[in-house]
N, C-alpha and C positions, 0 to 999 in steps of 0.2 A: 296406483288401480290394480298391477300385478299381485300384491299382496291381499288386496280385498278379493279379487277374484279367486284366488287360492283359498283364501279362508271360507268363502261361500261355498266353493267346490267340496271343502271338507265338511261344513255344516250339512250339504245336501246329503253326502255320504252317511254321516253319523243319523241323519233324520231317517234315512232309508233303514239302517241297520236298527234302530229304535222301532221303527214301525214294524219291521218284521218280527221282532221279538214281542212287542206290547201291543200292536196292532192299534195304535193311538189314531191314526189318520187313516181310517176305512176309505178306500177306493180313492185316495188323493195321492199326488206325487208332485214333487218339486222337481222341474226340469229346467235345463237351458233352453232358452228361446233359439229358434232357428233363425231369427232376425232379430236385432236389437230394436226396441221399441223407445221412441223418445215422447216424453210429456204423457205417458199411459196412466197417470193419475190425476185427480182432482187438484188443479194448481192452486185452489184457495187454502189447501191443507199445506202448512210447511213440513217439507220432507228432508231428512238428512242425506248427505252424500251416499252414505251406506245404502240407505233405503232406496234412494234413486238408482243406484248400481243395481241392487236386486230386483226391483221392478223392471228395469231396462232389459237384464238379462236372464232372468228367470221368470218361469210362470208355474201357478199351481194348477194342476191337472185335476179335474174331478171326473170320475169314470161315469158318474151318474148325470153328469151336464154334457155327455158326448152329443155334439150336433148343435150345441148352442151359437155357434159362430154363423152356421147356416140361418138361425132364427134372426140373428142380429142383421146379417146381411140383407134378408128378406125385408125386415123392418126399416132400414135403411132405404131400399128401394120402393117400398110402398110409401113411405113418408115422402120421399121426394117425387114419387108418380103423383101424389096429391097436390105437391108444392107447384107441379107444371098442370095441374088440372086433367090429368090423363092423357095430355097431348105430348106423348112421346115419340112418336112416328112421323116423318115426314110423309104427307099424303100423296106426293108425286112419286117419290122414290121407294117408299116402305120402310126406310132405313131408320134407325134411331137417331133422334135429334141430337147434334153434337153439343148443345147446351146442356141437355140432361146428362150426358156421358161426363162432361166437363164439371158438372155440378156434383155428381155423385162420386166420381173417382177418388177426390182427396179424402172423402169421408170413408170409402172402403179401404184406402191407404193406411189411414188411422187405424182402423179396426183389423185389418188382415196383414198389412205390410204389403210392400211393393209387389213381390213375387207372387203372392196368393191372389192378390187382386189382378194382377196380369193373367194368371190361369184362369181365374173366374172370368174375365173379360173374354179370353179366347174361348171358353166354353159355351159362353153365352152369344158367341159371334159378334161382340161388339168392338173388336179391334180390327183394324185394316190390316 
């Protein structure tokens, strides 16, 4: 895996140099992920070990799509609010129901990673 990681790092370097000269990938950049993702592709499609490594450790950044994680987060939260028929707050304590948090948390972990989900929950005051 070390050789594969080094080869991918060289590939990204070369892609960046090529992009600077020829501008093939306008507003796109391949970057190492801050957290490794597992199963971040459609499992119905066979993926080689090399692609699995690439998808797990690198991401394509599109400057024109900045903020789309926020839209995906919102979509998860709205979709799950519908699942709970809008009953997200305990009527006595006005706290968000644990069932909702337990349902949404794994979905957001898959989308954002553990750290970013924790930051989002802290921002939304959903953590204890």
